[in-house]
N, C-alpha and C positions, 0 to 999 in steps of 0.2 A: 524406517517407514518408506512406500514410496521406490524402492530400489528398480520393480521392475519398470517401472514407466521415465526414471528418470535413466536410467541405460538404452532403452528403446527409443528417446528424443533425443538424446547425446549424438544420434547416426544420422540430426537433420543435417542438410546440408546448413553452412555455416554463414555468417556478416562477423563484420569489426565491429569496433566501435566507433571509427568516423565513417563507416557506411550508418549508423545509427542519428549522427551527425543531424540528419535529414530529418526526424521522427522524433525531435526534442520533444515538443507537444508539452510547454508552459503553460499552456493556455487549453485546453482541452476539454472536448468529451468522455466522459469516462461511465463504463458502468461495471458491475461489479459479480460474482458467482462463487459458492462456497463447494465444492466436491467432496466427498471422501477417497479413499483409494481406488476403489472398485470404477466408482463414475467417472475419476481423471482419467483411467484407460478406457474409456472409449470413447472419450474425444482424440485420442493418438492420432487414428486415420485423418480424421480434420485437419489437426496440426502438420502432419509429413506432406498431403497433401498441398496445404494454402501458406505455410509458413517456412520463415528459418531459422537460426537459432544464433543469438550471439555466443560468442567463443575469442576468450582469449588466454594464450598462452596452451592452447586445446583444452581450455577447464570450461565448462557449461555451465557448472551451477556455483552461485557464490552468496560471501557471507556478509551479511548487513550487519551492523549495530545502529540502535536509534536511542535517542534521550527524547524523551516528551517531555515539555515543558508547560506549566498552567499557571494561573491565579493561585493563591493560599489554601481558596474555598471554589477551586473548580471550576471558574465562569466557562472558561471551554467547552468542558465537557456538559455544562448544563446549555448550554446556546444548544450544542448537537443535540441533547434528551428533547430539549423543547422548542426544536424544530427553527431554531433561528435561521434566517437564509443564509446574513451574510456570514456566516461562520468562521473561525479560524481555528486553524493548529499548527502548535511551533514545535520546530527537535530540530535538533542538529544528530547527521547520517555520517555514519563510516562506510565506505566501499573495502572492507577487508583487505583483500586479494591487492589492488591496485592502491591502497593507502591514502584515498582521496577520501576529505569532510567538506561536510557543507550545515551552511545556519539556512534552514527551509521555515517559510511559511506560505502555510495551503490555503487558498480562501474559496471558499465557496459560496460561485453567487449565484446558481439558478440551480434547480433540481440535480442537472446532471452536467453540470458545467463546470469547471475547478480552472484556479490561475495558481500558480508558483514564480515565491522568489527567491531565488537562492543568491547565495554569497559563500565564495573559498574560504575554508579556515587553516589552521595550521596541524587542528587536531579535534579528536570528537570534545566538546565542551560539556559541563555539569554545571556552567553557570551563565546567565544572561548578563553582556553589557551595559553600561548604560543606553550607548549608540544602538545597541541591538533593539532594547526598549522602546527604544523611539521607531528605532523600525515597525516593531508590531501594533504600536500605537495608529499608525497612518492606516493601517491593515481594519482597523475596529473603529466604532463610533463611540464604544465603552471606555471606562474608565479601564486600564490595566497599570497600577503605579508599581506593582510586585509579580516577578513572574518566580517561578521556583522550577527543580527538575521532581516531577512526580513520577515517572517508571521509565521505563527502562527493558527497551523490546530488541531481541535481534531473531532475525529467521534469515534462509538459505532462498536465492532467487534464481528464476528460470525468465529469460529476456529472450520475446520471438519478436518477429517482421512480418509482413504479409509483404509480397510479390512487388506491392507496386510504391512500396515502402511509405504508406501513408496509415499505418495503424500499429500499436505495440501492444503485446500480450504478455502482460507480468504473469506466474507463477509462484508464489508465494509456501514453501512448505517449513514446516518443522518448526513452529512460532514459540516462542517462548517470551515472556513477562516478567518482570524483577520490579519492587519495589523495595523500599528501605525494610520491607519485613518480612519477603515472603516473597514465592515464584509459582510461577504455573504456568505447564505448558499446553498449546493445543496443535499438536502434534499428530494429531489425525486424521487433518482435514488441509487442504489448498486452501488459497485462495486463489482469484481467477480476475485482476484486473483487464480489460481492452480497452484502450487508451487511442481518441482518435482526433482531430482537430473536426473543425463544424462543418467542412467541407469535404470530410474524405465519405469515401464511397462504404457502401454498406461492407459487415462484417463480416468474414467467412467463419470463424468461429462464432459469434454472436446471433448469428444465423441458426449453428447446427445445436448448439445450446437449446435456444428456443423451441425449435421443434421438436427438439426429444424432450421437451419437459422438465427443461431446467431454469429453476425460475431465479430471474435476478436479484439478486440480495444486495440491501445500503449496510455493506457492514465496514465498520474503521476499527483496525487494529489495536489504535490509541484507547478509541471507545472500548474494544472489547478488554482488554488488556486493564484496565478500571474496573470495568463490573467485576472481573474474575479478581481480583486483588481486595478488593474493596466490595464485599457484599453488601454493606449497610446500606450504602449509596442507592438516591431514588435512583430504578431505571425501569419505571413504571413502560412505558413506550419502545422500550428496547425488550423486552420478555416474549415478543414472536421471533424474535433473532436469537436472542440467549436460546431458546425450544428449540430452533430449527437447525441450529449449527450442535449443539450437544446431543441433536438426534440423529446427526448420520450416521 
């Protein structure tokens, strides 16, 4: 899937990891869009005109592996479903090509503002230490005495940066979810996320998408994975999202 798009976008001017240091955006405003392969190719002219692509050793598409953690009763999922404002996600992430691993907590503080805690790990983890539990607890007012691995996720990512180095765009492809019992592939759509600091200029890609009637979507890979692999879980508030993604 997406081979024509990947081939075309890999020809963009390139930047390095060092170049991206100024656009780490651990505290940021973000918005997301979900596109199928046909619509993904429609944004190519905008990307070619306004963005450069991250390349490492001449590679421009990278593999990510995530382990997501939650309470035994899926409190983090429920907080998202119920619209709890100060909700969190907890994961361990591995950047496969560079073999870098991190422990991360993402906190949604306002409608479109996210802050992220990150610490380096020697490898991808499947259990949470007592020290990590304390850090998680510091990010939420709710009691979270037990945390366990509930979902594995892997995907391919393309990372772009605008000419002013104030904005990152990530494009996630070939998205897979795995839990203890089964797997699910979300491989016919791409998730685009535009990440900016609060003081950034308007986004060329964001403007293009909105001008061409592509609607912003509040989508989380963690949430979509839970929904896909646990069909009996309460998901009423996510039904419009499920419908829009499955109909692409």
